[in-house]
KOLVEX-631376 format. One record per residue (C-alpha): x, y, z; residue in three letters. Coordinates in pm, whole numbers, always signed. Layout:
residues N
<<X; Y; Z>; 'Ala'> ...
This chain:
residues 426
<<+847; -627; +1370>; 'Met'> <<+905; -645; +997>; 'Lys'> <<+708; -745; +691>; 'Ala'> <<+720; -853; +331>; 'Val'> <<+457; -790; +62>; 'Ala'> <<+406; -1063; -197>; 'Leu'> <<+233; -1039; -534>; 'Asn'> <<-58; -1282; -556>; 'Ile'> <<-377; -1340; -755>; 'Gly'> <<-483; -1321; -1115>; 'Ala'> <<-285; -1102; -1354>; 'Asn'> <<-326; -979; -1711>; 'Ser'> <<-241; -1321; -1856>; 'Ser'> <<-501; -1507; -1645>; 'Ser'> <<-834; -1614; -1803>; 'Pro'> <<-1059; -1314; -1749>; 'Gly'> <<-765; -1093; -1661>; 'Gly'> <<-693; -913; -1335>; 'Arg'> <<-931; -863; -1048>; 'Gly'> <<-1149; -550; -1057>; 'Pro'> <<-1137; -231; -852>; 'Ile'> <<-1430; +12; -852>; 'His'> <<-1471; +386; -822>; 'Ser'> <<-1540; +368; -447>; 'Asp'> <<-1228; +162; -380>; 'Gly'> <<-1402; -173; -340>; 'Ser'> <<-1236; -466; -516>; 'Phe'> <<-1242; -843; -566>; 'Arg'> <<-960; -1084; -494>; 'Tyr'> <<-927; -1332; -783>; 'Ile'> <<-705; -1637; -720>; 'Pro'> <<-514; -1804; -1002>; 'Ile'> <<-625; -2142; -1135>; 'Ala'> <<-510; -2461; -961>; 'Glu'> <<-250; -2660; -1156>; 'Ala'> <<-280; -2982; -954>; 'Asp'> <<-568; -3205; -1065>; 'Glu'> <<-587; -3373; -723>; 'Ser'> <<-748; -3058; -577>; 'Val'> <<-1124; -3044; -638>; 'Ala'> <<-1228; -2710; -482>; 'Ser'> <<-1296; -2426; -450>; 'Pro'> <<-1398; -2321; -799>; 'Thr'> <<-1444; -1962; -909>; 'Tyr'> <<-1816; -2018; -868>; 'Glu'> <<-1766; -2153; -515>; 'Asp'> <<-1595; -1826; -426>; 'Leu'> <<-1881; -1621; -568>; 'Gly'> <<-1675; -1499; -863>; 'Leu'> <<-1879; -1640; -1151>; 'Asn'> <<-2014; -1293; -1233>; 'Asp'> <<-1668; -1160; -1316>; 'Ile'> <<-1503; -1466; -1470>; 'Arg'> <<-1557; -1594; -1827>; 'Pro'> <<-1820; -1868; -1861>; 'Asp'> <<-1560; -2124; -1966>; 'Glu'> <<-1363; -2096; -1638>; 'Val'> <<-1637; -2062; -1379>; 'Arg'> <<-1608; -2429; -1288>; 'Asp'> <<-1229; -2413; -1286>; 'Thr'> <<-1071; -2507; -954>; 'Val'> <<-876; -2218; -803>; 'Thr'> <<-541; -2217; -628>; 'His'> <<-696; -2033; -334>; 'Phe'> <<-374; -1921; -174>; 'Asp'> <<-366; -1708; +33>; 'Pro'> <<-687; -1837; +190>; 'Ala'> <<-906; -1568; +344>; 'Phe'> <<-1202; -1680; +560>; 'Pro'> <<-1394; -1367; +462>; 'Glu'> <<-1475; -1512; +119>; 'Ile'> <<-1451; -1888; +169>; 'Ser'> <<-1538; -2186; +386>; 'Glu'> <<-1195; -2169; +546>; 'Ser'> <<-1183; -2067; +911>; 'Thr'> <<-810; -1994; +900>; 'Glu'> <<-574; -1753; +725>; 'Tyr'> <<-315; -1969; +548>; 'Thr'> <<-53; -1928; +278>; 'Tyr'> <<+202; -2162; +126>; 'Gly'> <<+475; -2125; -136>; 'Asp'> <<+749; -2333; -292>; 'Arg'> <<+928; -2090; -524>; 'His'> <<+1202; -1835; -457>; 'Pro'> <<+1228; -1542; -423>; 'Pro'> <<+902; -1559; -225>; 'Lys'> <<+1023; -1846; -9>; 'Thr'> <<+1348; -1661; +55>; 'Thr'> <<+1155; -1366; +192>; 'Glu'> <<+914; -1581; +394>; 'Ile'> <<+1212; -1751; +557>; 'Glu'> <<+1319; -1414; +702>; 'Arg'> <<+992; -1368; +890>; 'Leu'> <<+911; -1482; +1241>; 'Glu'> <<+615; -1502; +1474>; 'Glu'> <<+444; -1163; +1504>; 'Gly'> <<+581; -1030; +1174>; 'Asp'> <<+343; -941; +890>; 'Leu'> <<+289; -1086; +547>; 'Leu'> <<+115; -838; +316>; 'Phe'> <<-45; -949; -9>; 'Phe'> <<-73; -723; -311>; 'Tyr'> <<-249; -777; -643>; 'Ala'> <<-271; -592; -972>; 'Thr'> <<-629; -471; -1026>; 'Leu'> <<-805; -324; -1330>; 'Asp'> <<-1027; -20; -1297>; 'Tyr'> <<-1363; -131; -1438>; 'Val'> <<-1615; +152; -1389>; 'Asp'> <<-1722; +396; -1661>; 'Asp'> <<-1716; +698; -1430>; 'Arg'> <<-1404; +856; -1283>; 'Ala'> <<-1264; +717; -957>; 'Pro'> <<-1397; +878; -640>; 'Glu'> <<-1050; +882; -480>; 'His'> <<-727; +1020; -622>; 'Glu'> <<-529; +714; -514>; 'Trp'> <<-725; +486; -749>; 'Ile'> <<-554; +446; -1085>; 'Asn'> <<-800; +481; -1375>; 'Asp'> <<-629; +204; -1575>; 'Asp'> <<-461; -60; -1362>; 'Trp'> <<-250; -53; -1050>; 'Gly'> <<-94; -260; -774>; 'Ala'> <<-271; -259; -438>; 'Tyr'> <<-220; -427; -102>; 'Ile'> <<-542; -620; -45>; 'Ile'> <<-481; -787; +292>; 'Gly'> <<-231; -912; +544>; 'His'> <<-152; -1190; +789>; 'Phe'> <<+13; -1148; +1126>; 'Thr'> <<+216; -1466; +1168>; 'Leu'> <<+76; -1691; +1439>; 'Glu'> <<+401; -1889; +1444>; 'Tyr'> <<+737; -1879; +1272>; 'Asp'> <<+704; -1989; +907>; 'Pro'> <<+659; -2367; +899>; 'Ile'> <<+898; -2559; +676>; 'Thr'> <<+805; -2867; +474>; 'Lys'> <<+997; -3083; +722>; 'Glu'> <<+838; -2920; +1028>; 'Glu'> <<+488; -2961; +888>; 'Tyr'> <<+502; -3339; +923>; 'His'> <<+590; -3315; +1294>; 'Thr'> <<+333; -3050; +1392>; 'Leu'> <<+84; -3114; +1672>; 'Pro'> <<-239; -3245; +1522>; 'Gln'> <<-440; -2937; +1621>; 'Glu'> <<-200; -2712; +1428>; 'Val'> <<-210; -2942; +1125>; 'Lys'> <<-588; -2922; +1127>; 'Glu'> <<-575; -2544; +1121>; 'Arg'> <<-363; -2564; +804>; 'Leu'> <<-586; -2823; +640>; 'Gly'> <<-764; -2588; +399>; 'Tyr'> <<-443; -2458; +244>; 'Asn'> <<-409; -2531; -128>; 'Ala'> <<-69; -2699; -93>; 'His'> <<-185; -2918; +195>; 'Val'> <<-486; -3031; -9>; 'Arg'> <<-270; -3150; -296>; 'Arg'> <<-212; -3523; -318>; 'Glu'> <<+155; -3457; -258>; 'Glu'> <<+224; -3177; -11>; 'Phe'> <<+471; -2947; -186>; 'Asp'> <<+504; -2615; -3>; 'Ala'> <<+853; -2521; +112>; 'Glu'> <<+694; -2289; +369>; 'Tyr'> <<+350; -2254; +523>; 'Leu'> <<+223; -1948; +708>; 'Val'> <<-68; -1943; +952>; 'Leu'> <<-223; -1604; +1022>; 'Gly'> <<-343; -1495; +1363>; 'Asn'> <<-724; -1504; +1347>; 'Arg'> <<-768; -1175; +1531>; 'Asp'> <<-497; -983; +1348>; 'Asp'> <<-524; -1095; +985>; 'Ser'> <<-774; -981; +725>; 'Gln'> <<-879; -929; +367>; 'Leu'> <<-926; -554; +336>; 'Tyr'> <<-1245; -379; +236>; 'Asp'> <<-1038; -98; +83>; 'Thr'> <<-688; -165; -53>; 'Pro'> <<-368; +33; -7>; 'Ile'> <<-225; +167; -337>; 'Pro'> <<+130; +88; -438>; 'Leu'> <<+116; +242; -789>; 'Ser'> <<+148; +609; -873>; 'Gly'> <<-7; +785; -1172>; 'Thr'> <<+42; +472; -1382>; 'Thr'> <<+40; +105; -1289>; 'Gly'> <<+412; +67; -1347>; 'Thr'> <<+507; +376; -1146>; 'Glu'> <<+584; +299; -782>; 'Ala'> <<+450; +536; -517>; 'Asn'> <<+598; +621; -178>; 'Gln'> <<+468; +303; -16>; 'Phe'> <<+725; +130; -235>; 'Val'> <<+1005; +383; -282>; 'Thr'> <<+1004; +538; +68>; 'Thr'> <<+847; +288; +305>; 'Tyr'> <<+986; -35; +154>; 'Ser'> <<+1343; -134; +76>; 'Lys'> <<+1269; -155; -298>; 'Asp'> <<+1393; +106; -544>; 'Ser'> <<+1072; +103; -745>; 'Gly'> <<+1270; +56; -1064>; 'Asp'> <<+1176; -197; -1331>; 'Gly'> <<+895; -448; -1272>; 'Pro'> <<+875; -383; -895>; 'Trp'> <<+508; -492; -899>; 'Tyr'> <<+617; -854; -943>; 'Arg'> <<+882; -852; -671>; 'Arg'> <<+858; -921; -296>; 'Pro'> <<+876; -590; -111>; 'Leu'> <<+1059; -573; +222>; 'Arg'> <<+945; -343; +505>; 'Tyr'> <<+1127; -267; +829>; 'Asp'> <<+949; -182; +1152>; 'Arg'> <<+870; +179; +1057>; 'Glu'> <<+759; +85; +707>; 'Gly'> <<+536; -190; +842>; 'Thr'> <<+387; +41; +1100>; 'Arg'> <<+316; +304; +834>; 'Ser'> <<+119; +54; +625>; 'Leu'> <<-78; -59; +930>; 'Leu'> <<-157; +301; +1019>; 'Gln'> <<-299; +357; +673>; 'Val'> <<-517; +51; +708>; 'Gln'> <<-651; +146; +1051>; 'Arg'> <<-651; +464; +1253>; 'Ser'> <<-420; +403; +1548>; 'Thr'> <<-533; +709; +1738>; 'Gln'> <<-902; +625; +1722>; 'Ser'> <<-840; +266; +1828>; 'Glu'> <<-620; +362; +2121>; 'Leu'> <<-797; +678; +2226>; 'Gly'> <<-1152; +552; +2256>; 'Gln'> <<-1240; +291; +2515>; 'Glu'> <<-1570; +105; +2488>; 'Pro'> <<-1849; +125; +2742>; 'Ser'> <<-1934; -168; +2966>; 'Val'> <<-2291; -277; +2894>; 'Val'> <<-2319; -501; +3200>; 'Asp'> <<-2087; -609; +3480>; 'Arg'> <<-2149; -939; +3661>; 'Thr'> <<-1967; -1005; +3987>; 'Lys'> <<-1841; -1362; +4018>; 'Ile'> <<-1856; -1529; +4359>; 'Asp'> <<-1499; -1647; +4430>; 'Pro'> <<-1632; -1934; +4642>; 'Asp'> <<-1784; -2087; +4327>; 'Thr'> <<-1452; -2096; +4141>; 'Leu'> <<-1206; -2381; +4117>; 'Gly'> <<-830; -2342; +4103>; 'Thr'> <<-744; -2422; +3742>; 'Lys'> <<-574; -2173; +3515>; 'Gly'> <<-574; -2086; +3146>; 'Gln'> <<-302; -1941; +2923>; 'Leu'> <<-363; -1631; +2708>; 'Gln'> <<-110; -1499; +2454>; 'Phe'> <<-33; -1135; +2370>; 'Phe'> <<+222; -952; +2151>; 'Phe'> <<+501; -778; +2342>; 'His'> <<+611; -420; +2264>; 'Ala'> <<+966; -449; +2122>; 'Pro'> <<+1064; -103; +2247>; 'Glu'> <<+977; -182; +2609>; 'Ser'> <<+1177; -373; +2872>; 'Pro'> <<+848; -438; +3052>; 'Leu'> <<+595; -706; +2950>; 'Pro'> <<+332; -477; +2797>; 'Val'> <<+134; -510; +2473>; 'Arg'> <<+261; -379; +2138>; 'Asp'> <<+91; -39; +2113>; 'Ile'> <<+325; +149; +1880>; 'Val'> <<+377; -120; +1618>; 'Gly'> <<+57; -324; +1619>; 'Lys'> <<-191; -88; +1791>; 'Ser'> <<-272; -361; +2041>; 'Lys'> <<-527; -301; +2315>; 'Thr'> <<-505; -632; +2502>; 'Glu'> <<-434; -723; +2773>; 'Pro'> <<-592; -396; +2883>; 'His'> <<-396; -348; +3202>; 'Leu'> <<-552; -6; +3251>; 'Glu'> <<-876; -182; +3344>; 'Lys'> <<-713; -499; +3482>; 'Arg'> <<-894; -681; +3201>; 'Ala'> <<-854; -899; +2893>; 'Glu'> <<-1062; -852; +2576>; 'Asn'> <<-1180; -516; +2710>; 'Tyr'> <<-1152; -317; +2387>; 'Cys'> <<-1121; -587; +2124>; 'Asn'> <<-1176; -957; +2076>; 'Glu'> <<-850; -1149; +2107>; 'Cys'> <<-906; -1524; +2104>; 'Tyr'> <<-1263; -1447; +2212>; 'Gln'> <<-1367; -1812; +2215>; 'Arg'> <<-1097; -1880; +2471>; 'Asn'> <<-1211; -1591; +2691>; 'Ile'> <<-1574; -1702; +2667>; 'Ser'> <<-1467; -2053; +2766>; 'Gly'> <<-1267; -1917; +3058>; 'Phe'> <<-1561; -1714; +3185>; 'Leu'> <<-1813; -1995; +3143>; 'Asn'> <<-1607; -2260; +3321>; 'Asp'> <<-1624; -2222; +3699>; 'Ser'> <<-1326; -2454; +3746>; 'Ser'> <<-1092; -2188; +3601>; 'Arg'> <<-981; -1900; +3824>; 'Arg'> <<-656; -1760; +3680>; 'Tyr'> <<-596; -1622; +3331>; 'Leu'> <<-221; -1643; +3281>; 'Phe'> <<-74; -1386; +3041>; 'Leu'> <<+221; -1496; +2832>; 'Phe'> <<+425; -1343; +2554>; 'Thr'> <<+747; -1371; +2357>; 'Lys'> <<+1006; -1114; +2465>; 'Cys'> <<+1079; -891; +2163>; 'Arg'> <<+1317; -639; +2321>; 'Asn'> <<+1664; -706; +2179>; 'Glu'> <<+1828; -516; +2465>; 'Asp'> <<+1715; -789; +2703>; 'Leu'> <<+1973; -1032; +2572>; 'Ala'> <<+1897; -1314; +2817>; 'Glu'> <<+1521; -1296; +2758>; 'Ser'> <<+1492; -1200; +2391>; 'Tyr'> <<+1306; -1455; +2179>; 'Gly'> <<+1186; -1659; +2477>; 'Thr'> <<+821; -1709; +2573>; 'Arg'> <<+736; -1625; +2932>; 'Tyr'> <<+431; -1635; +3156>; 'Val'> <<+447; -1280; +3293>; 'Val'> <<+138; -1250; +3510>; 'Gly'> <<-224; -1332; +3567>; 'Tyr'> <<-574; -1189; +3602>; 'Ile'> <<-781; -1352; +3875>; 'Glu'> <<-1140; -1389; +3756>; 'Lys'> <<-1366; -1145; +3943>; 'Glu'> <<-1599; -976; +3693>; 'Asn'> <<-1764; -1080; +3369>; 'Arg'> <<-1797; -773; +3145>; 'Leu'> <<-2054; -755; +2868>; 'Asp'> <<-1900; -520; +2610>; 'Met'> <<-2197; -537; +2374>; 'Gly'> <<-2048; -742; +2093>; 'Asp'> <<-1813; -952; +2307>; 'His'> <<-1725; -1039; +2666>; 'Val'> <<-1422; -951; +2878>; 'Ala'> <<-1277; -1075; +3204>; 'Val'> <<-1165; -840; +3479>; 'Gln'> <<-1004; -891; +3818>; 'Gly'> <<-702; -845; +4042>; 'Pro'> <<-394; -839; +3819>; 'Thr'> <<-33; -922; +3884>; 'Arg'> <<+254; -865; +3638>; 'Val'> <<+621; -944; +3690>; 'Val'> <<+919; -837; +3483>; 'Asp'> <<+1094; -1077; +3248>; 'Phe'> <<+1361; -1157; +3506>; 'Glu'> <<+1096; -1298; +3743>; 'Asp'> <<+873; -1447; +3472>; 'Ala'> <<+832; -1820; +3414>; 'Val'> <<+953; -1969; +3083>; 'Pro'> <<+657; -2122; +2900>; 'Leu'> <<+871; -2425; +2818>; 'Ser'> <<+855; -2514; +3188>; 'Glu'> <<+476; -2507; +3187>; 'Val'> <<+355; -2688; +2873>; 'Val'> <<+478; -2917; +2597>; 'Asp'> <<+497; -2795; +2234>; 'Ser'> <<+512; -2447; +2386>; 'Tyr'> <<+598; -2278; +2055>; 'Gln'> <<+252; -2364; +1917>; 'Tyr'> <<+42; -2281; +2225>; 'Val'> <<-187; -1977; +2225>; 'Arg'> <<-436; -2086; +2490>; 'Ser'> <<-442; -2390; +2715>; 'Lys'> <<-624; -2495; +3030>; 'Val'> <<-382; -2588; +3309>; 'Leu'> <<-433; -2849; +3577>; 'Ala'> <<-478; -2741; +3939>; 'Glu'> <<-130; -2855; +4040>; 'Ser'> <<+37; -2669; +3752>; 'Thr'> <<-172; -2361; +3826>; 'Thr'> <<-82; -2361; +4194>; 'Ala'> <<+288; -2388; +4117>; 'Glu'> <<+268; -2112; +3856>; 'Leu'> <<+82; -1875; +4091>; 'Val'> <<+341; -1939; +4361>; 'Glu'> <<+627; -1862; +4123>; 'Gln'> <<+467; -1541; +3998>; 'Leu'> <<+373; -1425; +4347>; 'Asp'> <<+738; -1462; +4448>; 'Ala'> <<+836; -1188; +4202>; 'Gly'> <<+770; -818; +4247>; 'Gly'> <<+442; -686; +4103>; 'Asn'> <<+536; -429; +3836>; 'Val'> <<+178; -347; +3736>; 'Leu'> <<+210; +23; +3819>; 'Glu'> <<+531; +49; +3619>; 'Glu'> <<+357; -126; +3330>; 'Cys'> <<+67; +120; +3345>; 'Leu'> <<+307; +413; +3319>; 'Ser'> <<+481; +240; +3028>; 'Glu'> <<+147; +188; +2850>; 'Val'> <<+71; +560; +2876>; 'Glu'> <<+418; +646; +2742>; 'Arg'> <<+372; +416; +2445>; 'Leu'> <<+25; +554; +2374>; 'Lys'> <<+165; +906; +2364>; 'Glu'> <<+449; +794; +2139>; 'Gln'> <<+200; +636; +1902>; 'Ser'> <<-34; +935; +1895>; 'Trp'> <<+252; +1178; +1825>; 'Asn'> <<+364; +984; +1518>; 'Ser'> <<+279; +1109; +1172>; 'Asn'> <<+13; +886; +1018>; 'Thr'> <<+32; +849; +638>; 'Pro'> <<-282; +820; +428>; 'Ser'> <<-364; +633; +109>; 'Arg'> <<-323; +957; -82>; 'Ser'> <<+30; +1003; +54>; 'Asp'> <<+134; +727; -180>; 'Gly'> <<-3; +901; -489>; 'Cys'> 
């Protein structure tokens, strides 16, 4: 896992200046204006920004890129670019890596900031991130994408131009991308001074105009930023309570299957979720369940539970352990959960049942199961395909107990790590 942070949004030369940050750490993301007249929306007013933009630009169409669903009509996290050095850095990323976005923000309140990490003039702050759903999509690849993937990219500013012009497009994973409520500071005591999140955690020296450059992060640097943004220990150490458990009569179920994707832990030779790097909780093998702690493709899990023709939830992932030379970089179906219980977790539902997991050597390459496998995250499988897949997985040894021990080891490794805070960067 690696990452790059890109500078985006309005700056000091934009009409109305930079976006604002307040004493409590809240902020507003202000896109730049759109240069292509073929794009008709969204305007600053459409994005609810008319109160902090000059009157003369409120009807100006924005180049809303990156697109965050939290503040727009978009349902997807998308970003496109056509200029180096940003495109050069995007090219280095792959599925599962992170793309952080940072903006320069002006402090706008009359009173002193409530937190020491907020600069009282202006500063650079990470305001959100995407976890890449797929490898970055080139201009050439875009035209050959499956239609359902193209539709997910349809709101992107470059796609909406009369002539598509992005050299690369990025689609963020819906469950693991977000616009932050509170940003992560990159500036020190002045806006131009880089703090440790630049000089220590990134590969940048922090010299010169670093706040305009792409910032590279290796696995540890990426993990440190994620730990600042969310408390790993609290997420991994507290399991939710089951509000209601409904037993499903197996005689009422058909024999279809459904695919469900998860991120593999790069440090593990076993097919378990990425706990150390991404703080993942699903699949929650400890409870023989999926979506137990958090919503991951919740619509797909709801559909699986509500459709009596589907019995098996097949778990698949991309092997990220470089020591497994023959498996590294390949997507495999590594096991299944047989639907037995519907769990009401209060704000979402989970599926639970007998679980089987095989190691990568006995796993089934996804390319043998579905077409356009590199773009699949969930797919219902026909009865014949399901039967063949179950037979193949049952032929391999069940390594569930080994996986459970590995999960506990990774949890302990994650808990014992030093977690930086926003103030560490000051």
